[in-house]
N, C-alpha and C positions, 0 to 999 in steps of 0.2 A: 715266735724267734724276729726280737726285735734285729732290724736290717739297719744298717747305716747308710745314709747317704753315698751317691757316689764320689770320691775326692778328684776324679778326671773331671767336677763339673763343680769344681767350689765358686767359680764367678756364678753360675745360677743360682748355686744354694743359696750363695752369699745375698745377693738380689732378692731371692726368695723371702730370706730372713729381712732383710732389711725392710720389706711391704710389711710385716707384722709386728704391729704396735703394742700390742700385750706383751709379746716378747723382748722387746726392748726396755718397757716399763720394767717387768721383773728383774731381767740382766743388770742396768741401769741400778738400781736398788741395790741387787745383792753384792755387784763388785763395788758399789761405794761403800757399803757397811765390810768388807773385808779390806778394804784399803785404809779404812780409819781405824779398824781393829789393831792391824798390823801396824800402823804406822804408832800408836800408843803404845802396843807392848814393844818395839824396838826401842822404843826413846826411853826404856827403864831400862836398857842396858848399857853400862859406860862403853864397855869392849867387844862391843856388834862386830865391828869390822876386823876384829881380832878372830873371833869365833867364827866369822865366815872365812878367813884365810885358813884357819886350823883346821874345815872342813874341807876345804880344796883342797889343800894341801894333802889331809889324809886318801879323799877318794881318787887321789890322783894316785898315789902310791898305792893302791889297792889295784886299779887299773891297771897298773906297769906292771905288779906283779901278781894279776887275776891265777893265772895257773898254780902258783903258790898257795894263795888262799883257800882255793875251793877244795884242795886235796886236803889243806890242815881241818876245813871244815867239816867234810866228808870225813875224814877221820873222829874228830872228836865227836861229833853226831851220834855215829852209827855206835862210839864208846859209851853214849848215853842211851844207848836203845830206840835211835830213831832208824827208819830203813829211807835210804838215799838215792832216789834217781836221778838219772842225768837225763835230758828230753833236747834233743837236735833243735825242735821245731814244734807250730804248732800242731800238729798231728801228733805226733809222738808223746806230749804231754798229755792230751786230750785221752788218748789212749790209754796212756798208765793211769790215770786218774778215773776212768771209769772202768777197767779191770780191778782196781783197788773197790769202789763199790760194788759193782758185781761180787768180788770174793767175799765181800762183806752180807750178801744177800741185800743188798739196800733199795730200798723202793723210795726212798726220799733222800734228800741232801741239803741240807742247810749252809748256807753260804755267805762268810763274811764279805765287808767290802774288799775288792781287791782287783786292780785295774791290769795285774797281770792276768788274771784269769779272762776277765773281758776282751782282751787281749787274742786270747786262742781261742775266745769263742766256745767256752767250755759247757756253758749251760746250753745250749745246741747238740752238744755231743753227748750230756747225759738225755736229752730230750729222745735223741735217735734211739738212746739203749734204753728205754722205757722207763729212765728214772727221774724224776720229779725234782728241780732243783729248788729251792728257794731262796731268793736275796731277802737276807734279814737286815742290813743297814736300812735305816725308813727312806731315804732318796732313792738306792736302790732298786727296794721293793714296789715304790711309786712308781720309775720306770719301767721295773717289769711288769704292774699291773696294765699302765698304759701301752704293752708291747712297743716301749724305746729305748735307743740307747741313752747310754748316760751324757750330758751335758758340759759337766766339767768335773777336772780330776778331783775333787774335796766334795762336791757337793752335787752330785746327780742331777737331782731335781731343781736346779738353781732357775730353770727355765720357765718352771709353772709358778703362780698365784696360789696361792691358798685355795681362792675358787676353785679353781681348776682341780686342785687336788681333792676340793669338796666332793665335786662332780663324780672324779672318778671312783670314790668309797660310796660314794651313792649306789653306783652303776655295780660296782664289785663285790662291795660288801654288805649293800643294803641297809645301811644307817641312813640317817635322818640329815637335810641337808642342814650344815654349821659352817659357819667362818670362824670358830673356835678351835685355835691351833691345838691346844691342850687336849679339845676332844677328840680330834682328827688324832693326835698321835697314841690315845688312846684306845681309839679304836684298831689301829696298828697293832697296839702292844696283844693286845686280844687275841686278835689273829695268829702273830708270830710266835705267841708262848706255845700252843698246841702243835706249830712246826718245830719246834725246838725239841719238845717232848716225841714226838715220833721219830724223830731224824735218826738214821742211822749211820750216817756218814756228815760230818764236819767240814768244811773246805774253806781256806783262808788263803790270804797273802802274807807278805811280812813286810813290814816296814825297815828293818834291819838281819842281817843274818851274822852272826858273829863266830870268825872261825878258832878266835881262842878257846871259845867253852862249845860249841856246835850249835848255838842257843839260836832263837827265833826273836825277837822284839816284833809285836803289834801294837799300836796305838790307836783309842778312839775315845769317842766322847758317852757313846750310847749303851754299851756292856754287850751290845750282840755279839761281837768276837769272842769275848771271854766266854758266851754260853756256848756258840758254836764250836770252839774247840775244849768245850769243856764235858759237854754232856753226851754226845754222841759216842758210840764206841769205837770210834775210827775216826782219827781226824789225818784232810791233807794238804800242805801247805804248799800252795805252785808259787817258787821265789826266782825271778831274774838273777840270772848271775850276778850282775851288777849292784846287789842289794848288802853286798858284804863290808865287812869293816874287821881291823885287824883284832881290836881288844874289846874284851868288857866294857874299859876306861871309855874308850872312845865312843862311847852311848852318851857321855855327858855331854858333850858341845854338840852331838846332833838333836838329843833330847831339849838343848836350848833354842837352837835353831827351828827346827820342824814347827811345831806350835804355833809360836808367836807369827812365823812365816805362814800357816795358812789359815789358820785362823783366830788370829791376834790372841790366844791364849798363853798363860805363862806354862802350864802343863796340860794334856789332854787328861779327860776324868779318869779313863783306866790305861795301862799300861801291862802288858802280860808279856812276861820272859819266860818261853817255853825250853825246855833242856830236854830230851827226851820224852816217851812217855809220863802220865803224873802218875803217883800210887792211887789217887781218887780222881778219875778222869778216863778219857780214852786211853783202851789197852793197846793201841797202835798208834804211831806218827810216823807216817811217811812224807818227806820232804821232797818236790819235784824240783830242780836247778835247772831252769829253764835257759836256753842259749834262743835261738828263734832269731840269728841276725846279729846280736850283739856280739857274736866273735869278728865278725866284718866290721862291724863298726871298730873295733878294736885296733884294728890294722892301721887305721887312717892316724897320725898324733891328734888331729882336729877335731875329728867327727867323736873321735872318744871320748872330747871331754863330755859330750851329752848326756854320756852314762852314767854321769855323777848325780843326774837329777834325781830327788828322796822326794819327788811327786807331791811338791807342798801347795802346789796349783799358785802359788803368789804371781807367778807372770802372767795367768791369766786374766786374772785381779787387774791389773793395771795395763793392760793392754785395750789399746781404742779400737782396734779390729775386732777383737772377740765379746767388748762391752756390745759391740752394736748388731753382731749378727749370731753370737752365741756358739753353741761347742758341736753341734749337729752338721752346721756347714762345713767342715771340714772331712765329715766322713771318716772319722777315725774316733777309736777310745780314746784318742790322745789329742786335743784340740790346744788352741792358742798360739802363742810361738815353740812352745816346747813339742807340741803337737807337729807343728810345720816345718819341726828341724828331725824329730825322731820318727816319723811316719814315713819320711820318702825312705829314708836308712833300711827300716823295717820291710817296709812294702812294696820299696822299687820304683824310680825316677818315673816310671815310663806311665803310672797311673796315678801319680802323685804331685807331676810336676808343678801344679798352680799353686800348691801348700809352699813353698819359699817365698812368694811374693806376697801372701798373706800378711803383710807386715808394714808398717811406717818405718821401720826402723829408728824409732824415736828413743830407743836404749832404755827404756823404762825395764823392761824384763831386765836386762842385765842388771842393773840397779837395785833390784829386789832379790833377786835371784841369791839363795843363803848360803849356796857352795860357788858362786861368782864365774855359773857360765855364762860365754860370752855369745848370747844367745845372738845376738845380730851378726857379729862375724861368721858363726856357721851358718845364717839364713843366707847371708851373700855367697858364701863356698857353694852352698848347692846351687844357687841362683846359676852360680856360674857353671856348674856341673850341667844345669838344664840347657843353658845357650849352647855349648859344646857339645853335649851330646843330640843337640834336634835336628840339627844337619840344615836347617833351614834358618839363618842369619836373617837378620832383620834390616832390609837394606836400606832404609827410611833413618834407622835408629842410626848406621854406620856410616852412611852420608852424612847426618848432621854433626859426628863427631870428628868426622875428618875433615870436613869446613870450619869446623871450633880449631880443631889441629892448625889448618894453613892459617886461620884469622890471627892465632896467637901467638906467631913464629916470627912479629915483628910489628915494630908502632905504625906502619904506615897500613900494612894489612889490616893491622885492628881499627884504624881510624876507618878505612873503607870497609869493613864490615858495620863498625856502626852507623855509619852514613846511609849504608843499602837497610840496615834496620828499622833506621829512622823514617828514611823513606817509604818502606813496606807498610809501617806501620800507618803512616800517613794516608796513601793512597787505600790500603785495604786493612782498616783494625781488626776485623774480627776474624779473616782467613788466618794472621798472625796467630792470633791468640787462641783460635781454636779448631786450629790444623794438626794432626796427625796425633800424636801422647798428649799433647798442650791441651787438646780437646779434653780430655779426660779431668784432665788438671785444673783445668779452667773454669769446669761444670760449679765448683764448690767454692772458688776462688777469683779473685780479681787479679790479672794480670797488670804490672802498673805496665804503663805506655813508657817510651823512654824520654829522656828529659829533652827540655825543647834545645837545650846546649849542654853538651858534652862536658864534665869537670875538668879536663883538659885546657878545654876553650877558656870556661871562666879562670881556672887558675893561672892562665897565661896573661890576659887580659887585666886582670882584677886585683890578683890575689899575689904575684908573683914579687912585685915591689915590696909588699909588707913582711914578706921574710926577714 
C-alpha cells in the first residue's frame, strides 16, 4: 500500500526533495517538455482566450446549479441502463465499489488512471477485501510496482528516470536491463494484457459527465482505459460531482482546452463516450457520484471556483515550487498549486496548513489554467484562514506592519524611518538583512542596501530647478 508523506511536514518534505539531484533533473526535463508543448499547441488556436472564458462560464453555471444537473444526470444515466450511486465520503465510495466487486465474485480488478480513486484510496480498500487491483496506465503501474503514490496529475511517474524504471522492471518483471523506452513499454504491455484478460471488474474515473445524456467521457493516450471499460463484465466509474457539464455540445469547448493544456496535443489518442452498458462489453455499468467534501467547498463563492478544475496539470508544469520538489512533498494525491488549494479544503486546514504557503504567488498558474481559476487569490484566502485559525499571531510580523503603518502616515515619519534604516544598515548590515523573515528571503537573494542619499534629497538639491 503506497503511503503519502505527511502534509503537516511539508517544509521538511520539501527540503528532502531539494537535496535529491536526480529528482530535480527528472522534474526539470519533464516540466520543460510539457511547457513547450503547451505553448506551441495554444499558439495554434486564435480564439484561445474565448475558449477559456466559455469554459469558465460553463463551470461556474454548473456549480451554481449543481443540484439540478446531478438530478438530470442521474435520471438520464438510469434511463440508459446505468446504476447510479451517491457517496458522501471516501469510505462510502470504497464500500460501494468493493460490494459491487464482491457481488461479481471478482478476484481481480483492473483500474484506469483516476485521481478520484487515488483520493479515496480505493486500491487499499480492494486489498483489504482480498481483491487484487492493478493499475493499467503505464505511469500509474510504475508507481504501483514501486509502492509509491503518483507525483503528478497527468504523469504519475514523472519523477522517475528511465534508468530507475529499468531497475524496477528488472526487479519486478525479471527482464534484462535496458535503457530503451520502447522495450520497457513492451515489457509492461506483455504483463498488463494478461491482467485485462483475467479481470472481473474494471474501474475508471471520468473526465466529464454529461447531464443531458447521462454519459461519461474518458480521454487517454494509451488505450488502457478503453480496455478497462470494455473487457470486464462489470464497469465501475468513480466520478466527482464537480465533473458535470450540462450538454453534450459543451464537450467541444473542453476537448479543445484539456489536451492542449495537459500534454500539448490537439486531441488525445482515444476518447470514449460511455452511455449505459454497451451491447458488446460490460453487462453492468455503475456510476458512483462522489462528494467527499465538495459540497462544503460549494458553500463559499470563492473556494467553489477551485471545483472547476479539469485536472489538466498545467499549473504544476509552470509552478517553480513544484518543479523543484515534485509531487510527493505535498503529501496529497493533488500536488502543485491546485493541490495546495484543494487538499486543505478536502482534508482540513489542521493537517495541511503549510500547503497554501507552498507558492511564490507569481501568477503563472492562473495564466495557464484553461478554466481561469484564480489560484493565487485562493491561496491567499487560505493563508488568511490559517492565520486567523492559528490563535498564535506572529508578533514580529505584526510589529513590522505596525511600524510600517506608523512610518507611512506622514512625511516626517517617513524621513525619520529612512534615516533609521540607513543608520542601522551602516552599523550592522548583516543583522538587518538576515534577521527574522528576511533571513530566509536573503539566503538566496541580495538585499540591496539603502542609497547613500534618498531620492527626496537629490530632487531637492539637484533636480528641482530642472522641472
